[in-house]
N, C-alpha and C positions, 0 to 999 in steps of 0.2 A: 224515891226510886228515878234514876235517870232513864232517858229515851232508850239507851241501850238495853237496860234491864226490862223495860216495858215491851220492847220488840221482841226480845227472846222468849219472855213469858207468854205473849200472844201467839208466836210461832208454835211452842210447845203445847199451849191449850188447843190450837188448830189441829196439830198433829194427833193429840190425844182424841180429839172428838171424831176426826175421820177413823181411827182405828176402831173407836167404839162402835160407830155406825155401820162399818164394815162387818164387824164381828157379830153385831146384832142381826144384820141381814144373813150372815151365815147361819146363825143359829135357827133363824125362822125358816130358812130353805130346809135345813136338816129336819125340822121338827115336822115338816110337810111330809117327809119322807119315812115317818117314824109313827108308832101308834102305841098306846098303853097296852101292855099285856100282863094280866093278873095270873099268879101262879108259876111264874117262871124264874124270878128274883133269887139269887143266892143270898145266903146269910150276910146281913151287913153291906148287901150290895143293891138294895131297892132305891128306887129313883125319888120317891117322896112319901107322903103319909100313907098309912094303912087305910083301906076301905073300911075297916070297923072301929076307927079311932083310937086304936092301941098307941099310936105315935103320931107324931105330926112331922117327922123329919127323915130326910135321905140318908140311907146308910144305918137304918135302926132294925132291919127285919133280923128277927131272932134266930130263924132256921131256915132252910132251903126250901124254896117251891110251897111257900105258904100261899094260899088262895086268896088271901088279902093284901097280899104285897103285890107292887107292880114294879116293871121296869119298861123302858122304850125298847122297842124291837123294829125292825125294819117292817113296813107294811106287808101284809100277806103272810108272815111268817109266824105269827103268834101260835094260831092253832096247830101248826105244824110242830112246834117247840113243847106241845102238852099244857098250853096256856088258855085261857080265856081272855074274851074282849070286855067281859061286862064283871064287876066287881061282885064279890058275896054280899049278899044282902047284910046289914049291920045287925039284924036281930037273930040270924041264923048263926047258930054255933057249929065251928068246925071242930073234927077231931084232930088232936095233935099227932105227929108221925110216930110218936112213942105208944100212944093209945091204939092206934092201927095195927101196930103189931102183935097185939096180945091176943 
């Protein structure tokens, strides 16, 4: 690699590092304005693992408003939206929406 390629590579690496650090700063600031809210996530729109261990990834909620699924919401709005700030305990069984209607 000649000097010109090395300079271009170094400039691009610096640009990428600057972009990544400013994105991380933005995410950290945004996370400070949000809180985990259980029971408000729509099907397939949860933010991470379920509290009962049913799955370990985002986007895997089986149905709307399960009490074991969570999503980030603006601080102070969780309970207004019908959610809870604490997860359902792992040993506690929850009725599925179909069984509640019987």
